[in-house]
C-alpha distance (Angstrom), angle and dihedral (degrees) to the residues before:
residue distance angle dihedral
L1 . . .
P2 3.38 . .
E3 7.25 132.0 .
C4 8.21 161.4 160.9
R5 3.91 81.4 -129.8
P6 3.83 85.7 -121.5
S7 3.81 82.8 88.8
K8 3.79 92.1 83.3
G9 3.80 89.9 83.8
R10 3.76 118.0 77.6
P11 3.82 114.9 -108.6
S12 3.77 116.2 -121.5
H13 3.77 139.4 -179.7
G14 3.78 89.1 -109.2
Q15 3.79 92.3 58.5
G16 3.79 91.2 51.6
H17 3.80 90.6 52.3
V18 3.79 92.5 50.4
A19 3.80 89.7 52.4
N20 3.79 94.3 53.2
H21 3.78 96.7 42.3
G22 3.79 101.6 32.9
I23 3.78 96.2 51.7
G24 3.77 92.9 48.9
H25 3.80 88.0 56.6
G26 3.79 98.1 38.4
V27 3.78 98.5 46.8
G28 3.80 104.0 22.9
H29 3.80 98.8 41.1
G30 3.78 104.6 17.1
G31 3.80 92.9 48.3
G32 3.79 91.2 57.6
H33 3.79 93.8 52.6
A34 3.80 103.1 31.0
A35 3.82 95.2 102.0
A36 3.79 93.3 49.3
H37 3.80 100.5 38.5
G38 3.82 110.7 10.3
G39 3.78 98.7 76.7
G40 3.76 95.5 40.7
H41 3.80 94.8 52.5
G42 3.79 94.6 40.9
L43 3.81 99.3 56.1
A44 3.76 99.8 78.2
G45 3.78 100.9 47.2
S46 3.78 105.2 25.5
H47 3.80 114.4 125.5
S48 3.81 94.1 169.2
S49 3.77 117.6 121.9
V50 3.77 142.9 -173.0
G51 3.78 121.0 -155.9
G52 3.82 88.8 -10.8
S53 3.83 94.3 -53.7
T54 3.80 122.3 116.2
L55 3.82 113.7 -114.5
L56 3.79 116.9 -118.3
G57 3.77 92.6 -127.9
Y58 3.78 148.5 -20.7
I59 3.82 112.8 -52.0
G60 3.79 101.9 179.2
I61 3.80 101.8 -130.8
D62 3.79 88.5 134.7
T63 3.82 88.9 70.4
I64 3.81 90.3 72.3
I65 3.82 89.7 89.3
E66 3.80 91.4 55.8
Q67 3.82 90.8 45.3
M68 3.80 90.3 53.2
R69 3.78 90.5 47.1
K70 3.79 92.7 52.1
K71 3.82 93.1 49.8
T72 3.80 90.8 48.2
M73 3.79 91.8 50.5
K74 3.80 90.8 50.8
A75 3.79 95.4 47.3
G76 3.80 98.3 36.1
F77 3.79 120.3 -156.2
D78 3.79 143.6 -109.1
F79 3.78 125.9 -115.5
N80 3.80 120.4 -178.9
I81 3.80 122.3 -168.1
M82 3.78 125.2 -173.1
V83 3.81 117.7 -157.0
V84 3.81 118.4 -156.9
G85 3.80 131.0 179.9
N86 3.79 145.2 90.4
S87 3.79 118.8 -54.2
G88 3.79 117.5 -93.6
L89 3.82 96.7 37.8
G90 3.81 94.6 109.5
K91 3.81 98.9 -108.1
S92 3.80 94.3 148.3
T93 3.79 92.9 44.8
L94 3.80 93.0 49.9
V95 3.81 93.2 50.4
N96 3.81 90.6 48.6
T97 3.80 88.9 49.8
L98 3.81 92.6 48.7
F99 3.81 92.5 55.5
K100 3.80 97.1 30.6
S101 3.80 92.6 -128.6
Q102 3.79 140.6 81.7
V103 3.79 97.7 -89.2
S104 3.79 102.7 136.4
R105 3.79 133.1 79.9
R106 3.80 97.6 -81.9
S107 3.82 87.2 73.0
A108 3.81 90.9 48.4
G109 3.79 98.0 67.8
W110 3.81 97.4 -80.4
S111 3.79 120.1 135.7
R112 3.78 135.2 -177.5
D113 3.80 88.5 -114.3
D114 3.80 91.6 66.6
K115 3.77 114.1 108.6
I116 3.79 118.2 -105.0
P117 3.82 108.8 -106.6
K118 3.79 116.2 -108.3
T119 3.80 89.8 -134.0
V120 3.79 133.5 28.2
E121 3.79 110.7 -81.7
I122 3.78 130.8 -164.5
K123 3.80 115.6 -135.8
L124 3.81 124.7 178.0
M125 3.80 129.3 -155.8
S126 3.82 119.0 -178.7
H127 3.80 129.0 -169.2
V128 3.80 135.3 168.2
I129 3.80 111.9 -129.3
E130 3.81 121.0 -169.2
E131 3.80 125.9 -165.4
G132 3.81 128.3 163.6
G133 3.79 91.4 -8.4
V134 3.83 92.9 -54.1
K135 3.81 117.7 120.2
M136 3.78 121.7 -154.2
K137 3.78 124.9 -175.2
L138 3.78 101.5 -147.5
T139 3.79 119.2 -164.0
I140 3.79 120.8 -171.0
V141 3.80 113.2 -156.5
D142 3.79 106.5 -158.4
T143 3.81 124.0 -166.5
P144 3.83 108.3 -160.4
G145 3.79 113.5 -174.0
F146 3.81 96.1 34.0
G147 3.82 110.9 140.8
D148 3.82 93.7 -7.0
Q149 3.80 99.3 107.6
I150 3.81 130.1 88.1
N151 3.80 88.4 -119.1
N152 3.80 110.6 39.2
D153 3.79 97.0 172.7
N154 3.79 111.0 142.9
C155 3.81 92.7 1.3
W156 3.80 87.2 139.7
E157 3.82 93.7 63.2
P158 3.85 97.7 86.3
I159 3.82 88.1 50.2
S160 3.79 93.9 50.8
K161 3.81 90.1 44.8
Y162 3.81 92.0 53.0
I163 3.82 93.0 49.2
N164 3.82 91.9 50.6
E165 3.80 91.5 46.3
Q166 3.80 89.9 58.0
Y167 3.81 90.6 51.0
E168 3.80 89.5 50.0
K169 3.80 92.0 49.0
F170 3.82 91.2 50.9
L171 3.82 91.7 46.6
K172 3.81 92.8 52.5
E173 3.79 90.8 51.6
E174 3.79 90.6 46.6
V175 3.83 95.8 54.0
N176 3.81 95.8 45.2
I177 3.80 113.5 119.5
T178 3.80 90.0 -133.9
R179 3.76 101.7 33.4
K180 3.77 128.7 173.9
K181 3.79 119.3 -89.6
R182 3.78 87.6 -123.4
I183 3.79 118.1 24.9
P184 3.81 112.0 -142.5
D185 3.80 106.8 -113.5
T186 3.79 113.5 -141.1
R187 3.82 94.5 154.2
V188 3.80 115.4 127.2
H189 3.81 108.1 -107.5
C190 3.77 97.1 -178.4
C191 3.79 138.1 14.5
L192 3.79 117.7 -157.3
Y193 3.80 109.9 -157.4
F194 3.80 114.6 -159.4
I195 3.81 119.3 -149.2
S196 3.77 121.5 -161.2
P197 3.82 109.3 -118.6
T198 3.80 94.4 -145.4
G199 3.78 106.1 34.4
H200 3.80 90.9 -98.8
S201 3.78 134.1 50.7
G202 3.78 108.7 -56.9
H203 3.78 134.2 171.3
N204 3.81 104.8 -149.0
V205 3.79 117.2 63.8
L206 3.78 101.2 -169.2
K207 3.78 132.0 162.7
L208 3.80 91.2 -106.6
N209 3.81 85.6 71.4
F210 3.79 93.3 50.0
K211 3.82 93.9 101.0
Y212 3.79 90.5 61.2
L213 3.81 90.7 47.9
C214 3.79 91.0 53.0
V215 3.80 92.4 50.3
T216 3.82 91.3 49.9
F217 3.80 90.9 46.4
L218 3.80 90.7 51.2
E219 3.80 90.2 51.5
L220 3.79 89.8 54.0
E221 3.80 91.2 50.6
M222 3.80 90.7 49.1
G223 3.80 87.4 52.8
G224 3.81 89.1 61.8
I225 3.81 95.7 -105.6
E226 3.81 110.1 146.0
F227 3.78 124.8 -149.4
Y228 3.76 129.4 -152.0
P229 3.00 129.9 -79.3
Q230 3.81 92.0 47.6
K231 3.80 115.8 -163.6
E232 3.80 93.3 -124.0
F233 3.82 89.2 62.9
D234 3.82 93.8 59.9
E235 3.82 105.2 114.5
D236 3.82 100.1 -168.1
M237 3.80 143.0 -7.7
E238 3.80 92.3 -81.4
D239 3.80 89.3 54.8
K240 3.78 91.1 47.3
S241 3.80 93.0 49.6
D242 3.82 93.1 49.6
N243 3.79 94.4 43.4
D244 3.81 94.6 45.2
K245 3.81 88.6 61.8
I246 3.79 90.2 52.5
R247 3.79 94.1 46.0
E248 3.80 90.7 50.2
A249 3.82 91.1 51.4
M250 3.81 95.4 52.9
P251 2.94 131.7 144.5
F252 3.81 96.7 45.1
A253 3.81 115.3 -140.0
V254 3.79 101.3 -144.6
V255 3.79 143.5 173.9
G256 3.79 124.5 -160.2
S257 3.79 127.6 -161.5
D258 3.79 140.3 158.6
K259 3.81 93.4 -161.3
E260 3.80 125.3 97.9
Y261 3.80 126.2 -143.8
Q262 3.78 133.7 -173.6
V263 3.82 109.7 -110.4
N264 3.81 121.2 171.4
G265 3.78 91.2 -21.3
K266 3.84 94.7 -49.6
R267 3.79 132.2 102.3
V268 3.79 109.6 -123.3
L269 3.79 136.3 172.3
G270 3.76 107.9 -109.3
R271 3.75 151.2 139.9
K272 3.79 122.0 -116.1
T273 3.81 116.0 -132.1
A274 3.78 136.2 168.1
W275 3.81 87.8 -95.0
G276 3.79 96.6 49.7
I277 3.80 139.1 -87.6
V278 3.80 117.4 -24.8
E279 3.81 103.7 -149.5
V280 3.80 111.3 -143.2
E281 3.81 96.7 -149.6
N282 3.81 97.1 37.8
S283 3.82 107.4 106.2
N284 3.82 89.5 -154.6
H285 3.80 89.8 62.2
C286 3.81 103.8 39.5
E287 3.81 143.2 -20.8
F288 3.78 99.8 -108.4
A289 3.84 93.4 116.8
Q290 3.80 90.6 51.8
L291 3.81 92.1 51.0
R292 3.82 91.9 46.7
D293 3.82 93.7 49.3
F294 3.81 91.0 47.9
L295 3.80 96.3 45.1
I296 3.81 99.8 40.9
R297 3.80 113.1 12.8
S298 3.80 103.9 41.8
H299 3.84 111.6 14.3
L300 3.81 108.4 27.9
Q301 3.81 94.1 101.7
D302 3.79 91.4 43.5
L303 3.82 90.3 52.9
K304 3.81 88.8 55.0
E305 3.80 92.1 47.7
V306 3.80 95.1 47.8
T307 3.81 88.7 49.8
H308 3.81 91.6 52.5
N309 3.81 102.7 33.8
I310 3.81 99.7 38.9
H311 3.80 115.5 16.2
Y312 3.81 98.0 33.4
E313 3.83 93.1 39.6
T314 3.81 89.8 52.4
Y315 3.81 90.2 52.3
R316 3.83 91.8 43.7
A317 3.82 93.7 51.4
K318 3.79 91.0 48.9
R319 3.80 93.5 50.3
L320 3.80 93.9 46.6
N321 3.80 91.3 48.0
E322 3.78 89.7 52.3
N323 3.81 87.9 56.3
G324 3.79 94.8 45.4
G325 3.80 91.5 -103.7
L326 3.82 93.7 -50.0
P327 3.82 123.4 123.0
P328 3.81 115.2 -94.7
I329 3.80 112.9 -88.3
S330 3.79 113.1 -118.0
S331 3.77 126.1 -140.2
N332 3.78 130.5 179.0
D333 3.78 90.6 -114.4
T334 3.79 92.5 52.6
Q335 3.78 92.9 45.7
E336 3.79 91.5 51.1
S337 3.80 91.8 49.9
N338 3.80 90.4 53.6
L339 3.78 96.1 53.7
């Protein structure tokens, strides 16, 4: 799978409020009075230094983080997730549970009665989600038909083709002489691959099936399929420590649900089974909370950066080399195929 290191902290409503309020004060008010007051107040307590020498007063370079935060909150950001796996594994339900809203295909006119496509299709659903003043344009890239045929040879080809088409679309925008101030990002930042817990389509992913999941996961690794976060992307020991815990936990045994049940006097998201209620966010029942924290609260930005700095850059270098270092030549036919 395909992630500014500040992303390691978990975003909160409080942080969003600080960004809106703090920058207004620091730049709007502080900027007007910095020459008159900034130096005078900064002399006594300043421990900042340059080249080993103590600065004569407060400069304000530390406000760059808040400035970046404010611009990001104004502009919002894109996050594109592809979901891949056999039908009936609860892909749509899990995505809806992750983002606590109806964002997947079930809310876009899809029903379980629809026939399974004879070939792998690519279906997109986009929604704007806002939380704590931060806007995210979320796009779910669904792949109905994957793995559902008698002969599934090359069923991955439409998926690979779509991913490369998004890189090509971004590259063409990037090399334009008059390019957009902000290039729309349709590149896939994350691919969630769903494994059947029983060897065939099942509806209850419980920890008793975890042994099968591990075996299947090992088979994928032996087949040369890499999973994010890859060890070579670890930047320091802190990264390695955090990512080792994630790698050891994979694959995640998860349950998704948009239904609430009363458990010990509390309303919880869960799934009713013959053995009782499987609580979605109870770590003793499944690993949904761990997947959510990893995907959204600690590594979302890193997923975007790895997509841009590694996967897209690899594609970009290859395409430019093919053209002798020149930008790719556009044609109407090519542009139409990339839409």
